[in-house]
MITI-834677 format. One line per field, with one value per residue: chain; x, y, z of N, C-alpha, C in turn; residue in one letter. Coordinates in pm, 1 decimal. Each point is the difference from the previous one (the first is absolute). Layout:
<sites>
c [A	...] $
n.x [X	...] $
n.y [Y	...] $
n.z [Z	...] $
ca.x [X	...] $
ca.y [Y	...] $
ca.z [Z	...] $
c.x [X	...] $
c.y [Y	...] $
c.z [Z	...] $
r [a	...] $
</sites>
This chain:
<sites>
c [A	A	A	A	A	A	A	A	A	A	A	A	A	A	A	A	A	A	A	A	A	A	A	A	A	A	A	A	A	A	A	A	A	A	A	A	A	A	A	A	A	A	A	A	A	A	A	A	A	A	A	A	A	A	A	A	A	A	A	A	A	A	A	A	A	A	A	A	A	A	A	A	A	A	A	A	A	A	A	A	A	A	A	A	A	A	A	A	A	A	A	A	A	A	A	A	A	A	A	A	A	A	A	A	A	A	A	A	A	A	A	A	A	A	A	A	A	A	A	A	A	A	A	A	A	A	A	A	A	A	A	A	A	A	A	A	A	A	A	A	A	A	A	A	A	A	A	A	A	A	A	A	A	A	A	A	A	A	A	A	A	A	A	A	A	A	A	A	A	A	A	A	A	A	A	A	A	A	A	A	A	A	A	A	A	A	A	A	A	A	A	A	A	A	A	A	A	A	A	A	A	A	A	A	A	A	A	A	A	A	A	A	A	A	A	A	A	A	A	A	A	A	A	A	A	A	A	A	A	A	A	A	A	A	A	A	A	A	A	A	A	A	A	A	A	A	A	A	A	A	A	A	A	A	A	A	A	A	A	A	A	A	A	A	A] $
n.x [-4523.3	106.2	-37.7	18.3	-51.8	-53.9	19.9	78.3	-75.2	-89.8	67.6	-100.6	76.5	-116.2	-4.0	57.9	-93.9	29.2	-67.8	-20.9	9.0	-105.8	-126.3	-9.4	-39.1	58.2	-91.2	98.7	-82.1	68.7	-54.7	-51.1	50.6	89.2	82.3	43.8	97.9	-10.4	110.4	-41.2	54.8	-61.6	6.3	39.0	-98.2	-126.3	6.0	-120.5	55.2	-86.6	23.0	-108.7	22.1	113.4	5.8	88.8	42.7	37.7	105.9	86.4	79.0	-109.6	43.4	-66.1	-59.2	-32.4	-90.9	-1.8	-60.4	-97.9	-79.2	-23.4	128.9	-27.7	29.3	13.3	29.5	-7.3	16.4	49.8	126.1	2.8	52.7	128.0	14.5	81.0	-53.4	29.3	-20.5	-31.3	64.9	-56.2	90.7	39.3	-48.6	-76.1	-5.5	-125.9	65.4	-30.5	124.7	20.7	94.4	14.2	42.6	-70.6	36.8	-35.5	76.5	77.7	-118.8	-3.3	128.4	-28.6	-114.3	59.6	95.9	-82.8	-70.9	112.6	48.7	-116.9	-8.1	126.8	-56.5	122.9	100.1	69.3	-107.7	-39.2	120.6	30.2	-117.5	23.5	122.8	-60.3	-74.0	104.7	66.6	-105.9	-13.6	133.3	-9.4	-106.4	62.3	109.9	-63.3	-58.6	118.2	11.5	-104.3	4.8	-128.7	76.9	-3.5	90.3	44.1	-1.7	32.8	71.8	5.1	24.5	-39.8	70.5	89.2	-23.4	3.5	109.0	40.9	-49.7	56.1	73.8	-118.5	33.2	-107.6	-3.5	57.2	66.1	100.1	-32.9	-115.4	65.6	51.0	-122.7	-49.0	103.8	-54.9	9.0	92.9	-78.5	93.7	10.5	-131.8	-3.9	105.8	-54.6	-112.3	70.8	69.9	-120.7	-68.2	107.0	-87.7	-68.6	-42.2	5.4	117.4	32.7	-56.1	51.8	114.2	-23.6	-34.6	99.0	75.0	-58.5	17.1	119.2	9.0	-54.2	83.8	80.1	-32.0	-44.6	-120.6	88.7	-54.1	62.2	-109.4	-71.9	81.9	-4.1	-129.2	-12.9	80.9	-89.8	-49.9	-12.5	113.9	-99.1	20.9	20.4	-106.6	-63.4	47.4	-26.7	-115.9	-19.4	44.5	-78.3	-109.1	7.5	-110.9	-104.7	-65.0	-64.8	112.5	54.0	-111.9	-6.6	129.5	-27.9	-110.5	-28.0	-48.3] $
n.y [-1825.5	-58.5	53.2	-121.4	5.2	107.6	85.3	87.2	102.0	0.5	-12.1	25.3	-21.5	-42.1	-127.9	-32.9	-92.1	-6.9	-109.6	26.5	-108.2	-39.7	8.8	-124.1	-64.4	92.7	85.5	32.4	101.5	16.0	118.8	68.5	108.1	-86.6	98.8	-95.9	-48.3	-130.3	-23.4	-118.3	-16.9	-118.5	14.8	-102.9	-64.6	38.3	58.9	50.3	30.0	100.6	-8.6	76.4	-73.8	54.1	-128.9	39.9	-122.0	76.7	-75.3	-65.0	104.4	71.7	29.2	113.9	21.5	122.6	3.9	114.7	35.4	-32.0	100.4	-32.1	-19.2	-131.0	34.7	-126.3	-11.5	-131.1	39.9	-115.7	24.7	84.6	97.8	23.7	124.2	10.7	121.5	-7.3	131.6	-2.8	89.4	-8.7	30.4	-123.4	-65.3	-6.9	-126.1	-23.3	-114.8	-48.8	-3.8	-130.0	-13.2	-130.3	61.7	-109.2	-7.8	122.2	-56.6	34.4	-31.7	-87.8	-23.6	-3.6	-60.1	-79.5	-10.9	-7.6	-79.8	-61.3	0.9	-32.4	-80.4	3.7	16.8	-45.3	84.9	-103.6	6.8	105.0	51.9	-24.9	50.8	96.4	-2.4	-7.2	99.9	49.5	-20.2	50.5	96.7	15.9	-11.9	80.1	77.5	-20.9	19.2	105.0	20.3	-46.4	83.5	120.0	24.6	-39.9	108.0	-67.0	-31.4	125.3	25.8	-107.1	68.3	108.0	-68.9	-100.5	93.8	57.6	-121.7	-24.6	120.2	-52.1	-118.1	70.3	56.8	-52.7	-63.0	-27.1	115.8	-41.4	11.4	-125.7	67.8	60.5	-117.7	-56.3	110.6	-22.8	-120.2	-3.5	-78.8	-59.5	-93.8	14.9	-9.2	-92.3	-48.7	23.0	-53.5	-90.3	-5.8	5.0	-89.7	-74.3	-66.9	-104.9	-56.5	-111.2	35.1	35.0	-110.9	-70.1	65.9	-9.2	-126.1	-19.0	69.7	-62.3	-116.9	43.3	43.3	-115.4	-59.3	92.6	-19.8	-120.2	-36.3	-60.9	-120.3	-59.8	-73.5	111.0	60.4	-107.6	-4.9	129.8	-31.9	-87.3	15.0	-124.8	-7.7	32.6	-125.9	-41.6	74.2	-40.9	-121.6	10.7	56.6	-87.3	-91.4	68.9	17.4	-122.2	20.6	-56.2	-37.9	-75.4	-34.2	-20.6	-59.2	-63.6	-10.8	-30.0	-72.1	88.8	65.3] $
n.z [-770.8	46.7	116.2	47.6	-121.1	57.0	-99.6	64.0	-45.3	100.1	112.9	81.5	104.9	49.0	34.8	114.0	7.5	127.9	-31.4	128.8	75.5	-71.6	32.9	47.1	-110.2	-77.0	-38.2	-83.3	-7.1	-113.0	26.0	-101.2	-52.4	-44.0	28.0	79.6	-78.0	18.9	69.8	36.4	115.8	-4.1	130.5	78.8	-57.6	-5.8	-119.9	-24.5	-117.2	2.4	-130.1	-15.7	-107.3	34.7	31.9	90.1	25.9	102.0	-11.3	76.4	27.3	-9.7	-122.1	14.7	-115.5	41.1	-96.7	-66.3	111.3	-84.5	20.5	-126.5	21.8	0.9	123.8	38.0	128.9	-10.9	124.9	-41.7	-29.4	100.4	-71.8	28.5	-41.8	-105.1	-10.9	-129.4	14.5	-129.5	-73.2	-120.7	-94.0	31.3	-105.3	108.0	41.3	-39.5	16.7	120.6	43.8	8.5	91.5	0.5	110.6	28.4	-128.1	33.9	93.0	-103.1	-52.0	97.4	-17.2	-130.3	25.1	87.3	-92.4	-104.3	78.9	37.4	-124.3	-54.2	103.9	-44.7	-120.5	-16.5	-29.7	45.5	78.6	-71.7	-18.9	127.5	33.5	-90.5	50.2	117.9	-40.7	-65.4	112.5	63.8	-89.7	6.3	132.6	-0.2	-86.3	71.0	116.6	-55.1	-55.0	123.9	27.7	-58.5	-26.0	-102.7	-74.7	-72.6	121.1	44.5	-126.3	34.8	113.2	-70.6	-107.9	49.1	27.0	-117.7	-53.1	72.0	-31.4	-111.9	28.5	86.7	-20.9	-117.2	48.4	-131.0	36.3	-107.2	86.4	-22.6	-9.2	100.1	36.9	-10.1	54.2	79.0	-16.2	134.1	53.6	91.0	5.3	-133.7	-18.3	93.6	-63.6	-119.8	43.9	64.4	-112.6	-55.1	72.3	9.8	-71.2	38.3	-114.9	69.9	53.3	-123.2	-46.9	100.6	-18.8	-131.3	15.1	85.2	-84.4	-99.9	61.1	31.1	-125.5	-37.1	82.4	-49.7	-127.5	30.3	-40.1	-78.6	15.7	100.9	8.5	-17.2	84.8	76.4	-27.8	24.1	100.8	-42.4	123.5	-40.5	66.4	83.9	39.4	-124.3	-35.9	108.3	-25.2	-130.0	31.1	96.1	-85.8	-82.0	77.4	51.7	-73.4	60.3	-109.8	87.5	63.3	-119.5	-39.6	116.4	-23.5	-127.6	1.9	-96.3	104.4] $
ca.x [133.8	19.1	78.9	131.8	87.0	-7.1	110.6	-55.5	64.8	26.2	-63.5	13.9	-56.1	-85.8	-2.6	21.5	-85.0	-8.8	-136.1	6.9	-107.2	-135.0	-67.6	-40.0	-140.0	-68.1	-16.0	42.2	-47.9	68.1	-70.7	64.2	107.7	136.8	76.9	132.1	19.6	45.3	56.0	1.0	54.9	-80.8	61.6	-88.9	-139.1	-90.3	-96.6	-62.8	-8.4	-103.9	21.4	-93.3	-42.3	116.0	5.6	127.0	31.6	140.2	58.1	119.8	107.8	-55.0	16.2	-105.7	-6.2	-133.9	-7.3	-72.0	-134.4	-108.9	-105.9	-101.5	54.2	-4.9	132.4	-22.1	86.5	-47.6	113.8	-32.0	104.5	64.4	143.3	60.4	38.6	69.2	-61.1	74.1	-85.3	88.4	-49.8	73.8	-39.7	-25.3	-132.7	2.9	-125.6	-112.2	-45.5	106.0	92.3	55.6	107.3	39.9	143.2	43.4	130.7	87.6	13.4	62.8	-100.4	-38.3	101.7	-6.2	-114.6	31.5	101.9	-56.8	-86.2	86.4	62.1	-102.5	-49.4	96.4	-41.7	108.4	18.7	41.1	-94.3	-70.0	91.3	35.4	-121.9	-18.6	94.2	-54.2	-120.6	43.9	46.2	-120.5	-58.3	89.2	-13.1	-131.6	2.1	72.9	-82.1	-120.7	33.8	9.3	-125.5	-126.2	-64.5	18.6	-122.9	-45.1	-63.7	-123.9	-102.6	-57.8	-103.4	-73.4	-143.2	-59.1	-9.8	-121.2	-112.6	-7.8	-49.5	-140.5	-82.1	44.7	-114.4	-69.0	14.0	68.9	123.6	109.9	124.0	60.8	-37.9	92.1	111.3	-52.9	-14.0	134.4	64.3	117.6	-33.0	-35.2	119.2	73.6	-84.7	11.0	132.6	-4.7	-93.7	65.6	102.0	-66.6	-86.0	52.9	-97.4	-49.2	-132.1	-105.9	5.6	-45.5	-144.6	-58.3	18.0	-98.3	-133.1	-15.8	-3.9	-134.3	-87.7	17.0	-68.5	-143.2	-31.0	1.1	-76.7	-124.1	-97.0	-3.5	38.9	127.0	-24.0	-16.1	130.3	79.7	-47.8	38.8	145.9	43.9	13.5	-124.0	7.6	13.5	105.7	127.9	12.0	29.2	137.4	90.6	-6.8	67.1	143.6	50.7	-19.6	8.6	-133.8	-102.0	-78.9	-102.6	64.5	49.0	-116.4	-50.5	91.2	30.4	-111.1	-67.6	-139.7] $
ca.y [39.7	-20.4	106.0	-44.8	-10.0	126.4	95.1	123.5	122.4	79.9	-39.3	104.2	-46.0	93.1	-35.4	-139.1	-8.3	-127.1	-24.1	-106.3	-99.2	35.4	-114.2	-110.3	-13.9	127.4	41.3	138.6	50.4	124.7	74.0	123.6	-7.5	1.1	67.4	-57.5	-143.4	-55.5	-134.2	-34.8	-128.9	-48.9	-99.7	-116.3	30.0	-53.7	102.0	-12.8	133.1	17.2	121.0	-23.2	-139.6	-81.9	-45.4	-69.4	-43.6	28.2	-63.6	66.4	43.2	41.9	137.6	34.7	131.3	55.2	115.7	115.3	-45.5	91.6	-6.6	-99.2	-134.8	-74.7	-26.7	-39.6	-106.0	-83.0	-44.5	-124.3	-6.9	130.7	1.4	129.9	23.2	124.0	47.3	104.6	76.7	65.6	48.7	-58.7	50.0	-112.1	-61.9	-115.6	-75.5	57.4	-100.9	-39.7	-106.6	-58.9	-96.0	-73.4	21.0	-88.2	-54.8	114.6	58.4	132.1	104.4	39.1	92.9	124.0	78.3	49.9	103.7	123.3	57.0	58.9	120.8	101.8	50.6	95.1	131.5	97.1	50.6	-105.1	-112.6	-21.4	-56.6	-136.3	-81.0	-27.8	-103.8	-128.1	-25.2	-63.1	-135.3	-80.6	-27.5	-92.2	-131.4	-51.9	-34.3	-125.9	-106.3	-15.3	-64.8	-143.0	-61.1	61.4	-55.7	87.0	41.7	-100.3	-109.0	52.6	0.0	-134.0	-19.2	125.0	-17.8	-84.8	80.5	80.0	-92.7	-28.0	119.3	20.3	-117.5	-63.9	-31.3	-119.2	-105.0	-118.0	44.9	-95.5	68.1	-72.0	61.0	110.2	-57.5	-40.0	121.8	47.6	-99.5	-55.8	-89.6	73.5	19.5	113.6	117.1	35.8	60.1	135.2	76.9	33.1	101.1	129.8	44.6	-46.7	-90.0	-97.9	36.7	-32.2	97.6	126.0	-14.2	5.8	135.7	85.4	-35.4	40.2	146.0	40.7	-40.7	96.7	122.2	-23.6	-8.8	135.5	102.5	-49.6	-57.2	-144.3	-85.2	-68.5	-110.8	57.4	50.5	-117.8	-46.5	101.0	-3.6	-127.3	-105.4	-73.8	-54.4	111.9	-30.7	22.6	145.2	59.6	-34.4	74.6	140.9	15.2	-17.1	118.3	126.0	-18.3	1.1	-67.3	98.5	58.3	94.8	113.6	79.2	68.4	105.9	96.9	40.0	124.9	-17.8] $
ca.z [47.0	143.0	60.4	42.5	-117.3	-72.6	3.9	52.1	-45.6	119.3	125.1	101.5	126.7	73.0	141.5	42.0	119.0	72.0	48.1	100.6	-1.2	41.0	60.3	-86.7	-37.5	-23.9	-139.5	-18.1	-128.0	-31.2	-103.3	-43.5	-99.4	49.7	-104.3	-21.5	-11.4	127.7	16.1	141.8	41.0	109.3	87.3	16.1	26.5	-102.2	-41.2	-131.8	-58.7	-101.9	-79.7	-109.9	-6.6	34.2	138.7	18.4	135.4	26.1	116.8	49.9	-89.3	-129.1	-43.0	-93.1	-63.2	-15.0	-89.0	53.2	32.4	-29.9	99.5	-34.6	12.2	125.2	56.4	138.5	51.1	110.1	80.3	69.0	102.2	-13.6	-28.0	-26.4	-139.2	-33.8	-122.7	-69.1	-89.8	-96.1	-127.7	-111.2	-131.0	-90.1	4.1	88.6	-2.8	73.7	94.3	93.1	-36.4	121.3	-19.3	119.3	24.9	108.9	-36.9	-25.5	134.2	-0.9	-15.4	136.1	49.1	-77.4	46.1	134.2	-12.8	-54.6	103.9	101.6	-55.2	-22.9	128.3	57.3	-47.5	-12.7	-135.2	-93.3	7.7	-126.0	-99.9	40.1	-12.5	-142.3	-41.2	45.7	-78.1	-124.4	34.6	19.9	-131.5	-71.1	63.7	-35.7	-142.1	-12.9	57.8	-80.0	-126.3	26.2	42.7	-39.0	-118.1	-117.0	-66.5	-97.5	75.1	57.3	-104.2	-6.0	101.8	25.0	-28.9	104.1	122.0	-19.9	18.5	143.4	68.2	-36.7	30.2	123.9	85.6	-49.9	102.0	-52.3	-65.8	7.3	-39.9	-111.9	-126.8	-28.8	-76.0	-129.9	-79.9	-34.2	-85.0	66.3	110.1	120.2	83.0	-54.3	22.5	142.3	18.5	-55.0	80.5	126.9	-26.1	-20.3	109.2	128.5	60.2	-96.6	-54.4	96.0	108.5	-59.9	-12.5	134.0	51.8	-65.1	50.2	139.1	5.4	-40.7	110.6	108.0	-40.2	14.2	143.0	54.9	-71.6	-60.1	93.6	-19.4	112.0	-19.9	-93.0	-134.1	-43.9	-35.1	-130.7	-99.2	-17.3	-58.0	101.0	22.6	135.3	92.6	97.6	-66.3	-14.4	131.1	36.0	-87.7	39.5	129.7	-22.8	-69.9	71.4	144.6	58.2	-79.7	-75.4	86.0	92.2	-78.7	-38.8	118.9	37.1	-104.4	-88.0	33.4	43.4] $
c.x [7.4	89.1	143.3	96.2	2.9	133.9	-59.7	77.5	33.4	-76.7	24.2	-69.5	-86.1	0.9	34.5	-68.0	2.9	-140.5	4.5	-120.0	-132.6	-64.5	-26.7	-148.0	-72.1	-4.8	34.9	-40.0	61.2	-72.2	78.4	115.1	136.4	91.4	128.4	-6.2	57.5	61.5	-1.2	64.7	-74.0	73.1	-92.9	-141.0	-85.4	-107.1	-59.7	-24.5	-107.1	26.2	-76.7	-44.0	113.3	-3.5	126.2	21.6	149.5	44.9	129.3	97.8	-49.2	33.0	-108.5	16.7	-146.2	4.6	-63.0	-147.1	-102.3	-117.5	-100.3	50.9	-34.8	142.8	-19.3	93.1	-70.5	121.6	-42.4	100.6	87.7	150.1	47.3	24.7	77.6	-48.8	80.6	-93.7	88.0	-76.3	87.5	-53.3	-37.7	-144.5	8.8	-134.1	-109.4	-63.5	114.4	86.4	64.4	110.4	37.5	151.2	51.1	135.7	98.5	21.1	60.2	-102.9	-45.6	96.6	-6.6	-116.9	23.8	99.1	-60.1	-91.8	82.2	60.3	-101.5	-45.3	95.6	-30.9	113.3	20.7	33.4	-101.4	-65.7	89.3	34.3	-120.6	-26.5	92.7	-50.6	-129.7	35.5	53.0	-118.1	-61.1	84.6	-12.7	-133.4	-5.3	68.8	-82.5	-121.8	26.7	5.7	-135.9	-126.7	-52.6	14.9	-132.0	-51.0	-66.7	-129.3	-111.9	-66.3	-119.4	-90.5	-149.9	-66.9	-16.1	-122.5	-124.6	-20.7	-61.2	-146.7	-91.2	32.6	-114.5	-77.8	19.8	77.1	130.7	112.3	126.3	69.0	-32.6	94.3	119.2	-44.6	-13.3	135.0	76.8	126.2	-45.3	-31.6	121.2	82.1	-79.3	13.9	133.1	0.7	-88.7	64.9	109.2	-62.1	-70.0	47.1	-101.7	-48.0	-133.6	-113.0	-2.8	-46.8	-152.0	-68.2	8.7	-102.3	-140.2	-21.7	0.1	-138.0	-101.0	8.3	-71.7	-151.1	-41.1	-9.1	-108.1	-129.0	-93.2	-11.9	36.1	134.5	-15.5	-13.2	132.8	91.7	-36.7	41.6	148.0	52.5	17.2	-135.8	-7.8	27.3	110.5	136.9	25.1	40.3	143.4	100.6	4.2	74.6	150.5	61.9	-2.1	-1.4	-132.4	-93.5	-77.0	-105.9	59.3	49.5	-115.5	-52.5	87.4	8.0	-117.1	-63.6	-144.9	-91.6] $
c.y [-18.1	110.4	-44.1	-19.9	129.5	73.8	136.2	119.6	89.4	-56.0	110.2	-48.3	108.2	-30.6	-147.4	-13.6	-139.9	-14.5	-115.8	-93.4	61.0	-123.9	-108.3	12.4	134.4	27.6	147.7	44.9	137.2	68.5	123.5	-23.9	4.0	47.3	-71.9	-150.9	-51.6	-139.0	-30.2	-137.1	-43.8	-109.7	-120.9	41.5	-59.9	103.8	-36.2	141.2	0.9	131.8	-18.1	-146.6	-95.5	-33.4	-83.6	-31.3	15.4	-69.6	72.0	34.3	30.8	146.4	27.6	139.0	40.8	116.8	118.2	-36.8	107.2	-25.0	-110.6	-143.7	-60.1	-23.5	-28.6	-114.4	-72.5	-55.5	-123.9	-25.3	122.5	-12.3	143.1	15.2	130.4	41.1	116.5	66.9	82.3	49.4	-57.3	55.8	-112.1	-48.6	-128.4	-71.0	67.8	-101.6	-38.0	-111.6	-52.2	-98.2	-61.8	14.1	-86.1	-63.4	111.0	73.8	139.4	111.9	51.2	105.4	134.1	87.7	55.8	116.4	130.2	66.6	70.7	131.2	112.5	63.4	99.0	143.8	102.9	33.7	-108.8	-114.0	-28.6	-70.0	-144.7	-92.9	-36.0	-110.0	-137.7	-33.8	-68.5	-141.4	-94.3	-39.5	-99.9	-141.7	-64.0	-42.7	-133.7	-116.7	-27.6	-71.4	-151.4	-63.5	63.0	-61.1	94.4	26.5	-106.2	-118.7	47.0	-0.8	-136.6	-14.1	122.1	-15.3	-82.1	76.9	90.8	-85.3	-31.1	117.8	26.8	-112.6	-64.8	-34.9	-122.6	-115.4	-123.1	37.0	-100.4	68.2	-69.5	62.0	112.9	-48.3	-40.7	121.4	49.5	-97.7	-59.1	-92.6	80.3	25.6	118.6	129.2	49.0	68.0	145.4	90.6	44.2	103.7	138.2	50.8	-43.4	-83.9	-96.5	45.6	-25.9	100.9	136.7	1.5	16.0	141.1	95.2	-28.7	52.8	152.1	51.3	-34.4	100.6	130.4	-14.6	-6.7	138.6	88.6	-48.0	-52.9	-151.1	-72.9	-65.6	-113.3	51.2	49.8	-115.7	-49.2	95.9	-11.6	-137.0	-113.7	-66.2	-56.6	113.8	-24.4	27.4	148.7	64.0	-28.1	78.7	146.9	23.1	-15.5	124.9	125.0	-12.0	2.6	-81.9	105.8	68.4	104.3	122.3	91.9	80.7	117.1	112.6	47.1	129.0	-27.5	97.5] $
c.z [151.1	55.6	23.1	-116.8	-80.9	4.0	32.3	-52.7	118.9	117.9	103.0	127.1	64.0	150.3	17.0	134.8	59.4	57.4	99.7	-8.7	42.5	61.7	-103.5	-34.3	-11.6	-150.1	-9.7	-140.2	-26.3	-115.1	-40.5	-96.7	67.7	-112.0	-38.7	-23.7	132.1	-19.3	148.9	20.5	125.5	75.7	11.7	40.9	-109.9	-29.5	-135.1	-52.6	-109.6	-71.4	-129.3	2.4	35.2	149.3	16.6	147.8	23.1	127.8	34.8	-111.4	-141.0	-25.4	-103.3	-56.9	-10.4	-97.3	71.9	11.5	-30.3	93.5	-27.6	9.1	135.5	45.9	147.6	36.1	113.3	72.2	77.6	113.0	-18.9	-24.5	-19.3	-150.0	-9.3	-138.0	-57.1	-99.7	-93.1	-121.5	-110.3	-131.1	-96.7	12.6	82.1	-2.4	81.6	95.6	92.8	-57.2	128.3	-35.3	134.8	17.3	114.7	-28.9	-36.5	130.7	0.6	-12.6	136.2	54.6	-72.3	44.5	139.8	-8.1	-52.3	101.9	107.4	-48.1	-12.8	132.2	65.8	-40.5	-6.3	-148.3	-101.0	-8.6	-134.9	-102.0	33.9	-10.9	-145.4	-47.9	43.4	-73.0	-131.9	24.6	19.5	-134.6	-77.8	55.6	-35.6	-145.7	-23.0	52.4	-87.3	-131.4	14.2	28.6	-56.7	-130.6	-118.6	-71.4	-96.9	69.8	65.1	-103.1	-13.8	93.8	18.3	-26.4	109.0	131.2	-8.7	21.6	148.2	75.1	-29.9	47.7	134.6	94.8	-48.3	97.0	-47.1	-70.6	25.7	-52.2	-116.8	-134.2	-39.4	-82.2	-139.3	-91.7	-49.2	-87.2	58.3	112.2	125.4	88.7	-49.5	20.2	143.9	28.7	-49.5	85.6	131.3	-18.4	-13.8	126.2	138.7	76.9	-107.2	-56.8	99.7	114.6	-46.9	-10.3	135.9	57.0	-60.1	52.6	141.4	15.3	-40.4	109.0	114.1	-31.4	16.0	146.9	62.9	-59.2	-64.3	108.5	-15.8	129.1	-31.3	-100.3	-142.9	-54.5	-39.6	-139.3	-110.6	-34.2	-42.2	97.1	22.5	141.2	97.8	101.7	-61.9	-18.8	132.7	41.8	-82.2	40.5	131.6	-14.2	-61.5	87.9	151.8	73.1	-87.8	-79.3	85.8	94.0	-74.7	-38.3	118.8	41.5	-101.1	-83.5	49.3	35.5	-75.6] $
r [m	k	f	f	d	s	s	f	s	r	l	d	l	h	n	v	l	y	v	p	k	s	a	d	q	i	h	q	n	y	g	g	r	r	r	y	f	e	i	f	y	k	y	p	g	h	n	v	i	h	f	d	r	d	v	s	t	l	s	q	a	t	v	g	f	y	p	i	h	n	q	n	n	l	y	a	i	d	v	h	k	a	s	d	s	i	n	i	f	f	e	c	d	s	a	l	p	d	q	p	q	y	i	d	c	s	r	t	p	e	i	h	k	l	f	l	k	i	n	s	i	w	s	h	r	d	k	s	a	y	v	e	s	m	s	y	f	y	k	i	i	a	t	l	s	k	a	n	s	q	c	y	l	p	e	n	k	y	r	l	i	s	d	s	i	t	y	l	q	e	h	y	l	d	p	d	f	d	c	g	i	l	a	e	m	s	g	i	s	f	s	y	y	k	k	l	f	q	q	r	f	s	t	t	p	k	q	y	l	i	a	h	r	l	q	y	a	r	s	l	l	m	n	s	s	f	t	v	t	e	i	a	d	i	c	g	y	s	n	i	y	y	f	s	q	a	f	k	n	e	f	g	l	s	p	t	a	y	m	e	q	n	r	f	n] $
</sites>
């Protein structure tokens, strides 16, 4: 079930929060339990969101939904290019997805105005702010539902690729991994598979594969005693130069520099 196509028995706003730009090239790790659902609108920028096993690359004008966060879930954001965001925290009686959902709103300019408006109204904190904010919250949901109906991946199509995604998540460290096998497993052409995959994850299978490998590499650089060459090999890179370039493109530092700055002594 997709959040943006859900029907709601009851919605109750808890907070509307404007989050200003943070620094580029930082890792933000969020722990603990979060009691509220969340919708956010992200301005131009470039972030990678990690939630459990889901890794999503977010570019400009992205709206996302976050489920209630349990303490044992992985929830972290890598900020590659900083951006402002407006976050709406709410309660809901309806059953909502337990994984993040994202939608590209670059072709829905009205969503930008709606988020700015609800933030402005909420910040006034007067007697009518809640009621008026709720009216704009429903407008936001209606606009997202309409936009999502034009681009999101329906459940019947997601089922075509779901087994291959599980396979990808289990075998992404294989040095000879070929993304073409994902389409073969799904019984469809690679061009069609890539289209469905991008609708679900907002990135290509190859970019998804690389992101998972580099995130694991980063974890090893921080928390293991392996050398950079050994980590490259573990993460499926037979060429240390290619691994170093890919890592630097992703995180802004070479693997050696990242290890020196972050590894525990």
